[in-house]
C-alpha positions as CSV (number, residue, x, y, z in Angstrom):
1,X,117.5,92.2,98.6
2,X,116.4,93.2,95.3
3,X,113.2,95.3,94.8
4,X,111.7,92.5,92.8
5,X,112.2,90.1,95.6
6,X,110.5,92.6,98.1
7,X,107.6,93.1,95.8
8,X,107.2,89.2,95.4
9,X,107.3,88.9,99.4
10,X,104.9,91.8,99.7
11,X,102.5,90.2,97.4
12,X,102.6,87.2,99.5
13,X,101.7,89.3,102.5
14,X,98.9,90.9,100.6
15,X,97.4,87.6,99.5
16,X,97.5,86.5,103.3
17,X,95.9,89.6,104.7
18,X,93.9,91.3,101.9
19,X,92.1,88.3,100.4
20,X,89.8,90.4,98.4
21,X,92.6,91.6,96.3
22,X,93.6,89.4,93.3
23,X,97.3,89.1,93.8
24,X,97.8,87.8,90.3
25,X,96.6,91.1,88.6
26,X,97.6,93.6,91.4
27,X,98.9,96.9,90.3
28,X,101.4,98.0,93.0
29,X,101.4,101.6,91.9
30,X,97.5,101.8,92.1
31,X,96.1,103.9,94.8
32,X,95.1,101.7,97.8
33,X,91.6,103.4,98.4
34,X,90.5,104.2,94.7
35,X,91.5,100.8,93.4
36,X,91.3,98.2,96.0
37,X,89.1,99.8,98.8
38,X,92.0,99.5,101.4
39,X,91.0,101.1,104.8
40,X,93.2,102.3,107.4
41,X,92.8,99.1,109.6
42,X,93.8,96.9,106.7
43,X,96.7,99.0,105.7
44,X,98.0,98.9,109.5
45,X,97.5,95.1,109.3
46,X,99.4,94.9,106.1
47,X,102.4,96.9,107.6
48,X,102.4,94.7,110.9
49,X,102.5,91.5,108.7
50,X,105.2,93.1,106.4
51,X,107.3,93.8,109.6
52,X,107.3,90.2,110.6
53,X,107.9,89.0,107.0
54,X,110.9,91.2,106.4
55,X,112.1,91.5,110.1
56,X,112.0,95.2,110.0
57,X,110.2,97.8,112.2
58,X,108.3,100.7,111.0
59,X,108.7,103.7,113.5
60,X,106.3,106.1,114.3
61,X,106.7,108.6,111.7
62,X,106.7,105.7,109.0
63,X,103.2,104.6,110.4
64,X,101.5,107.8,109.2
65,X,99.0,106.4,106.9
66,X,99.0,109.6,104.6
67,X,102.7,108.3,103.7
68,X,101.3,105.5,101.9
69,X,99.1,105.7,98.8
70,X,100.1,102.5,97.1
71,X,101.7,99.1,97.6
72,X,104.7,100.7,95.8
73,X,105.0,103.1,98.7
74,X,105.2,100.2,101.1
75,X,107.8,98.4,98.9
76,X,110.0,101.5,98.8
77,X,109.9,101.8,102.6
78,X,111.0,98.2,103.1
79,X,113.6,98.7,100.7
80,X,115.1,101.5,102.5
81,X,115.2,99.3,105.5
82,X,116.5,96.0,104.3
83,X,119.1,97.7,102.0
84,X,120.6,100.0,104.3
């Protein structure tokens, strides 16, 4: 799966789980908190939804919230899982 396809599918997940974010103009490299006010609970919900969408599992060390500062960080983690 290409990174652009992963990005597109993750934007669908963002749209479904974070309705306050305009997915038409989302900047995947922008900081979650500074740009979009995403809190830790919302981030966990996003990761759980991404696990279902991409049929992957994030292990415990990958659930460290400090590991993710932007949607791009989530995209890169998913990319590493689906393109092993």
